[in-house]
C-alpha positions as CSV (number, residue, x, y, z in Angstrom):
1,X,59.5,35.9,100.6
2,X,62.7,35.0,103.8
3,X,65.2,35.3,101.2
4,X,63.8,39.1,100.3
5,X,63.0,40.1,103.8
6,X,66.8,39.2,104.9
7,X,68.2,40.9,101.3
8,X,66.3,44.2,102.8
9,X,67.8,43.8,106.2
10,X,71.0,43.8,104.8
11,X,70.7,46.6,102.6
12,X,68.4,49.4,104.3
13,X,69.9,51.6,101.7
14,X,67.4,50.2,99.1
15,X,64.8,48.9,101.4
16,X,64.4,52.8,101.9
17,X,64.8,53.9,98.3
18,X,62.0,51.1,98.2
19,X,59.7,52.5,101.0
20,X,60.4,56.2,99.1
21,X,59.3,55.2,95.6
22,X,56.3,53.3,96.8
23,X,55.1,56.7,99.5
24,X,55.7,58.9,95.6
25,X,53.7,56.6,94.1
26,X,50.8,56.4,96.7
27,X,51.1,60.4,96.7
28,X,51.2,60.7,93.1
29,X,47.9,58.7,93.0
30,X,46.4,60.5,95.6
31,X,47.1,64.0,93.9
32,X,45.3,62.2,90.8
33,X,48.6,62.9,89.1
34,X,48.0,59.7,86.5
35,X,51.0,60.0,84.5
36,X,53.4,60.8,87.5
37,X,52.0,58.1,89.1
38,X,52.1,55.4,86.3
39,X,55.6,56.1,86.2
40,X,56.7,56.0,89.5
41,X,54.4,52.6,89.5
42,X,56.8,51.3,86.8
43,X,59.7,52.4,88.6
44,X,58.6,50.3,91.9
45,X,57.8,47.1,89.9
46,X,61.2,47.3,88.6
47,X,63.0,47.9,92.0
48,X,60.9,45.6,93.7
49,X,61.5,42.8,90.8
50,X,65.3,43.9,90.9
51,X,65.9,43.5,94.5
52,X,63.6,40.1,94.8
53,X,65.8,38.6,92.2
54,X,68.8,39.4,93.1
55,X,67.5,38.1,97.0
56,X,67.2,34.5,95.7
57,X,70.6,34.2,94.0
58,X,72.7,31.9,95.6
59,X,76.3,31.7,95.6
60,X,77.8,28.7,93.5
61,X,79.2,27.1,96.4
62,X,76.0,26.9,98.3
63,X,74.1,25.0,94.6
64,X,77.4,22.9,94.9
65,X,77.0,21.7,98.4
66,X,73.1,21.1,97.9
67,X,73.7,19.7,94.7
68,X,76.5,17.0,96.4
69,X,75.6,16.9,100.2
70,X,75.4,13.1,100.1
71,X,79.1,12.6,99.4
72,X,80.3,15.4,101.2
73,X,79.1,14.0,104.1
74,X,80.3,10.0,103.4
75,X,83.7,11.8,103.1
76,X,83.4,14.2,106.1
77,X,82.6,10.6,107.6
78,X,85.2,8.7,106.4
79,X,88.2,11.1,107.5
80,X,86.8,11.9,110.9
81,X,86.8,7.8,111.6
82,X,90.7,7.9,110.2
83,X,91.4,10.9,112.6
84,X,89.3,9.2,115.7
85,X,91.3,6.1,114.6
86,X,94.6,7.9,114.2
87,X,94.0,9.2,117.8
88,X,93.0,5.9,119.6
89,X,95.7,4.6,118.2
90,X,98.4,7.2,119.5
91,X,96.2,6.9,122.8
92,X,97.3,3.8,123.2
93,X,100.8,3.9,122.0
94,X,101.6,6.7,124.7
95,X,99.6,4.7,127.8
96,X,102.1,1.6,127.4
97,X,105.3,3.9,127.2
């Protein structure tokens, strides 16, 4: 649900379109235009479903990171240790010269 709200916040035109269709549906129901109310309700359901589905999609890189996070963390830790060791060595070399 949070993803959908964030998605609608990022796409205000889509959010406005959903609100317009909702208001249209309510107007048709109150005016007892049932045929048009059903049509506007179907449009509303399809639009909400589409936007919710789009909001739930994650980019491929995020799915890969979630899947391989342990491997990524271990590789990052090893790289950080190597860099720290090189820095310590260079500091020791410069302090004795």
